[in-house]
Every structure is written in C-alpha cells, then in structure tokens.
C-alpha positions as CSV (number, residue, x, y, z in Angstrom):
1,M,75.8,-96.5,-24.4
2,R,72.2,-95.5,-23.8
3,T,73.0,-91.8,-24.0
4,F,75.2,-92.2,-27.1
5,N,72.6,-94.2,-29.0
6,A,69.9,-91.6,-28.1
7,L,72.1,-88.7,-29.2
8,M,73.1,-90.4,-32.5
9,T,69.5,-91.4,-33.2
10,T,68.2,-87.9,-32.6
11,I,70.7,-86.5,-35.0
12,F,70.1,-89.0,-37.8
13,D,66.4,-88.9,-37.4
14,V,66.7,-85.3,-38.7
15,V,69.3,-85.9,-41.5
16,L,68.1,-89.3,-42.8
17,A,65.2,-89.9,-45.1
18,P,64.8,-86.4,-46.6
19,L,62.7,-87.9,-49.4
20,G,60.9,-90.2,-47.0
21,H,61.5,-93.9,-46.1
22,S,59.9,-95.0,-49.3
23,R,62.9,-93.7,-51.3
24,P,65.9,-95.3,-49.7
25,W,68.1,-94.9,-52.8
26,F,69.0,-91.3,-51.9
27,D,70.6,-92.1,-48.5
28,L,72.0,-95.4,-49.8
29,V,73.9,-93.5,-52.4
30,L,74.7,-90.3,-50.5
31,W,76.0,-91.7,-47.2
32,P,78.5,-94.3,-48.7
33,V,79.9,-91.5,-50.8
34,L,80.2,-89.3,-47.7
35,G,81.7,-92.2,-45.9
36,G,84.4,-92.5,-48.6
37,V,85.1,-88.8,-48.4
38,V,85.4,-88.9,-44.6
39,A,87.8,-91.9,-45.0
40,L,90.0,-89.9,-47.4
41,L,90.1,-86.8,-45.1
42,V,91.0,-89.0,-42.1
43,I,93.7,-90.9,-44.1
44,K,95.2,-87.6,-45.3
45,A,95.1,-86.1,-41.8
46,V,96.5,-88.9,-39.6
47,S,98.4,-91.3,-41.9
48,N,102.0,-91.2,-43.0
49,Q,101.4,-90.5,-46.6
50,D,105.1,-90.5,-47.5
51,G,105.6,-93.8,-45.8
52,I,102.6,-95.3,-47.6
53,N,103.9,-94.1,-50.9
54,R,107.4,-95.5,-50.3
55,S,106.0,-98.8,-49.1
56,K,103.9,-99.1,-52.3
57,N,106.9,-98.3,-54.5
58,W,109.2,-100.8,-52.8
59,I,106.5,-103.5,-53.0
60,Q,106.2,-102.9,-56.8
61,V,110.1,-103.0,-57.1
62,H,110.4,-106.3,-55.3
63,L,107.5,-107.9,-57.1
64,L,109.1,-106.9,-60.4
65,E,112.3,-108.5,-59.2
66,V,110.4,-111.8,-58.6
67,V,108.9,-111.6,-62.1
68,L,112.1,-110.7,-63.9
69,F,114.4,-113.1,-62.0
70,K,111.9,-116.0,-61.4
71,D,114.6,-118.6,-62.3
72,D,117.1,-117.2,-59.8
73,L,116.3,-118.4,-56.3
74,G,119.0,-116.2,-54.8
75,V,117.1,-113.2,-56.0
76,V,113.5,-114.4,-55.7
77,L,113.6,-115.4,-52.0
78,P,115.1,-112.1,-50.7
79,A,112.8,-110.1,-53.0
80,T,109.7,-112.0,-51.7
81,V,110.8,-111.4,-48.0
82,K,111.3,-107.7,-48.7
83,S,108.0,-107.4,-50.5
84,L,106.2,-109.0,-47.5
85,W,108.1,-106.7,-45.1
86,Y,106.9,-103.6,-47.0
87,N,103.4,-105.0,-47.1
88,F,103.4,-105.2,-43.3
89,R,104.7,-101.6,-43.2
90,Y,102.0,-100.5,-45.6
91,L,99.3,-102.2,-43.4
92,G,100.9,-100.6,-40.3
93,Y,100.6,-97.1,-41.8
94,N,96.9,-97.7,-42.3
95,I,96.0,-99.0,-38.8
96,V,95.6,-95.6,-37.1
97,P,93.3,-94.2,-39.9
98,M,91.2,-97.3,-39.6
99,L,90.9,-96.9,-35.8
100,V,89.9,-93.2,-36.2
101,M,87.3,-94.0,-38.9
102,F,85.8,-96.9,-37.0
103,V,83.4,-94.9,-34.9
104,P,81.9,-92.5,-37.5
105,M,81.6,-95.2,-40.1
106,T,79.9,-97.6,-37.7
107,V,77.5,-94.9,-36.6
108,I,76.5,-94.1,-40.2
109,L,76.2,-97.7,-41.1
110,T,74.0,-98.7,-38.1
111,Q,71.7,-95.8,-38.7
112,L,71.2,-96.8,-42.3
113,V,70.5,-100.4,-41.2
114,A,68.0,-99.2,-38.6
115,N,66.1,-97.1,-41.1
116,Y,66.2,-99.3,-44.2
117,A,67.1,-102.9,-43.5
118,Y,63.8,-104.1,-42.1
119,A,60.2,-104.0,-43.2
120,P,57.1,-104.0,-41.0
121,L,55.8,-107.5,-40.3
122,P,52.8,-108.5,-42.5
123,V,49.3,-108.2,-41.2
124,G,47.8,-111.6,-40.3
125,S,51.2,-113.2,-39.7
126,T,52.7,-114.4,-36.4
127,A,55.9,-113.2,-34.8
128,L,58.0,-114.4,-31.9
129,L,58.9,-111.9,-29.1
130,V,61.5,-113.1,-26.6
131,V,62.3,-111.4,-23.3
132,K,65.6,-112.4,-21.7
133,L,66.2,-111.6,-18.1
134,E,69.5,-110.8,-16.4
135,S,71.2,-114.0,-15.2
136,D,71.6,-112.6,-11.7
137,S,68.2,-111.0,-11.5
138,A,65.8,-111.7,-8.6
139,V,63.0,-111.6,-11.1
140,K,62.2,-115.0,-12.5
141,P,60.5,-115.9,-15.8
142,A,57.3,-116.8,-13.8
143,D,57.2,-113.1,-12.7
144,V,57.1,-111.8,-16.3
145,T,53.8,-110.9,-17.9
146,L,52.8,-109.0,-21.1
147,D,50.2,-106.3,-21.8
148,L,49.2,-106.4,-25.5
149,P,47.5,-103.5,-27.2
150,A,44.5,-103.8,-29.6
151,G,45.8,-105.2,-32.8
152,L,48.0,-107.9,-31.3
153,T,46.8,-111.2,-29.8
154,L,48.7,-113.9,-28.0
155,D,48.6,-116.9,-30.3
156,A,49.8,-119.4,-27.7
157,P,50.6,-119.5,-24.0
158,L,53.8,-117.9,-22.9
159,V,56.8,-120.2,-22.9
160,R,59.2,-119.8,-19.9
161,T,62.6,-121.4,-19.9
162,A,65.0,-122.3,-17.1
163,D,67.7,-120.0,-18.6
164,G,65.6,-116.9,-18.0
165,E,63.7,-116.4,-21.2
166,V,60.1,-115.8,-21.9
167,A,58.8,-116.3,-25.4
168,A,55.5,-115.0,-26.7
169,R,54.0,-115.9,-30.1
170,L,52.0,-112.9,-31.3
171,R,49.3,-112.8,-34.0
172,L,49.5,-109.5,-35.8
173,D,45.9,-108.6,-36.5
174,T,45.9,-105.0,-37.6
175,E,48.3,-102.4,-39.2
176,G,50.2,-100.0,-37.0
177,D,53.0,-99.5,-34.6
178,H,51.8,-101.4,-31.5
179,T,53.5,-101.1,-28.1
180,V,53.9,-104.2,-26.0
181,T,54.5,-103.7,-22.3
182,V,56.7,-106.2,-20.5
183,H,56.1,-106.4,-16.8
184,A,59.2,-107.9,-15.1
185,G,58.5,-107.7,-11.4
186,S,58.1,-104.1,-10.5
187,T,59.8,-102.9,-13.8
188,D,58.1,-102.2,-17.1
189,E,59.8,-102.2,-20.4
190,T,58.2,-101.7,-23.8
191,M,58.8,-103.0,-27.4
192,T,57.3,-101.6,-30.5
193,V,55.9,-104.1,-33.0
194,S,55.5,-102.5,-36.5
195,V,52.8,-104.2,-38.6
196,G,52.0,-103.4,-42.2
197,G,51.7,-100.0,-43.8
198,E,54.4,-97.8,-45.3
199,P,58.1,-98.4,-45.0
200,R,59.6,-96.9,-41.8
201,K,62.1,-97.4,-39.1
202,V,61.5,-100.8,-37.5
203,S,62.7,-102.0,-34.0
204,V,64.0,-105.6,-33.8
205,L,66.1,-105.6,-30.7
206,R,66.4,-103.8,-27.3
207,T,69.4,-104.9,-25.3
208,K,72.0,-103.9,-22.7
209,D,74.7,-105.8,-24.5
210,W,77.2,-104.2,-26.8
211,E,74.9,-105.1,-29.7
212,A,72.8,-102.1,-28.7
213,L,75.4,-100.0,-30.6
214,L,74.4,-102.0,-33.8
215,Y,70.6,-101.7,-33.2
216,P,69.9,-98.0,-32.3
217,A,66.3,-98.0,-33.4
218,A,65.1,-99.0,-29.9
219,P,66.4,-97.5,-26.6
220,V,68.6,-99.5,-24.3
221,P,66.8,-100.9,-21.3
222,A,67.5,-99.1,-18.0
223,S,70.7,-100.1,-16.2
224,D,68.7,-101.3,-13.2
225,S,66.1,-103.2,-15.3
226,P,66.0,-107.0,-14.8
227,V,65.4,-107.3,-18.6
228,E,68.6,-107.9,-20.5
229,S,67.0,-107.9,-23.9
230,I,63.8,-108.0,-25.9
231,T,64.0,-109.6,-29.4
232,L,61.4,-109.5,-32.1
233,D,61.2,-111.5,-35.4
234,R,62.5,-109.4,-38.3
235,K,61.7,-109.2,-42.0
236,D,64.2,-108.0,-44.5
237,R,63.0,-105.1,-46.5
238,S,63.2,-105.3,-50.3
239,L,65.4,-102.5,-51.6
240,L,65.0,-103.2,-55.3
241,F,68.4,-102.2,-56.9
242,F,70.3,-102.5,-53.6
243,P,71.0,-105.7,-51.6
244,D,68.3,-106.5,-49.0
245,G,68.6,-106.7,-45.2
246,E,71.4,-105.7,-42.8
247,S,74.1,-107.8,-44.5
248,G,73.1,-106.3,-47.9
249,I,73.4,-102.8,-46.6
250,L,76.7,-103.6,-44.9
251,G,78.2,-105.0,-48.1
252,W,76.8,-102.1,-50.2
253,F,78.0,-99.4,-47.8
254,F,81.6,-100.6,-47.7
255,G,81.8,-101.5,-51.4
256,A,80.4,-98.1,-52.4
257,S,82.6,-96.2,-49.9
258,L,85.7,-97.9,-51.2
259,L,84.7,-97.2,-54.8
260,A,84.1,-93.5,-53.9
261,G,87.4,-93.3,-52.1
262,F,89.3,-94.7,-55.0
263,L,87.6,-92.4,-57.5
264,L,88.1,-89.3,-55.4
265,K,91.6,-90.0,-54.0
266,D,93.5,-87.9,-56.6
267,R,91.1,-85.0,-56.1
268,F,91.8,-85.0,-52.4
269,G,95.5,-85.6,-52.9
270,V,95.5,-88.9,-50.9
271,T,97.7,-91.9,-51.5
272,L,96.0,-95.2,-50.6
C-alpha cells in the first residue's frame, strides 16, 4: 500500500494541475470525461455485449406485457417475474466490468480529492492534530511528544487518552507548510500542516489502515512504526461551480463520468 500510493502520487503529481491548483475546473472536467471513456472501453472489452442487449430487449418486452395486460393477473405475474429475472442477468453481465474499473476509477478519484477537496487552514485559527498509536505497541501515550516548527504554537497541553491517542490543539500563527514531528518512543513521524496562502495539495490523514488508499496526499507510516495514524482538522475548499469537499468531488466525478459515458456510448459502439 505504501509503495502503491507513492507510485500513483508521483504519476499524478505530474499529470494533474497543468494550469495550477488555482484552476481546478480543468481537471474536474477532463478526468471525469476520461473516466467515462475508460469505463466504455472496459465494458466493450470484458462484458457480454450480446447478453446485455438481449437482456435489455427482454426487459422491455415483459414490461410492455405488464402495461398492455395490466388487468390479466395470469399475464402480469409471469411477465413481472421474467422482467426481474432479466434484470438480474443484466446486472450480472455488468459485475465483471465494474470490478475491472474499480481500481483505475478509485485512483483517479482519490487523487482529485487529494489535490482539490481541501483548503489550507486559515492563519490565526486553531486545529486539532490527533496521533493514534498501535493497540499492541509498547509505546504509550506518555511516551509521545511533538516538535513544532516556527509558525505553529501549542494552544493547550497535550491530551493523552487511555485508548492510545494523543491530541494537540495547535494555533496556526503564520502562513506556510509547516512540518510537525511526532516522537513516539524511538520513532519519528511527521505531518505537514498547510496554513494560508494559495490553493495546493493538503494532507489531512496519515494512516496504516486501508483508508490510506483514499488519502494519498501523505505517505503511509512505516510498517514498524508504533504510530497507526495522524489526523488533522480539514477545511473544505470552495470550488465555485463544482460541489465542495470530498463528497462533492465524489458525486461530481461519478455523475459527470456517467453522463460522458451515455453521451459517448454510440460513438464507441457500446451497449449499456
């Protein structure tokens, strides 16, 4: 997971933001369209197009039976069952393409979220940084300390919990990308805190969990590190004509990809 995230991030750091992070509209239009094209190519390559076409035709036939003979229960019930059966067959024909598309579509989406979903935190505000230790680690919360760079100040004493968490409330004094060093026993981990300034990629989570695949902006902690995750407060970025935040980008990406797919399906000779 650590290697995969690093590789994908290296690639997308090159291809994303050709107009700069201040113009997200380019990538938020281009990549959903490319996602729709990729989906069409995958469906055409790995799905049973004849089976999909037959299933759709039979669904229409049996639904028409229901409409035309709605007063004849002897016709309506068998037609409804047959329509449901062909619906299941239609869905079955689409399972393999969906599984094949899952990885590339997820990679594109998570990279868009990493680059455009979050804004740097405001200068003068406070933010909560939470370090969570591995449950079986020999390192305890009392062993965890922080080194703060100039520009960040500890706004309150560290809070250590019995379930292995250490929380720090930080005051964000100056603009910049500030690196906080977490000392957990003999291991050091870092977290970048982005404050003010121009839009850019912002880190909100470092974790060893599967969620690392969804938050590739920060590297995964080392496998032998006692730190399971480092979480930072996040601020959704305003994207003007596009929905804000990660859920907004998620909805926009799938909606625009589906629209692109439907508009281009005939050009690619694909039955959906």
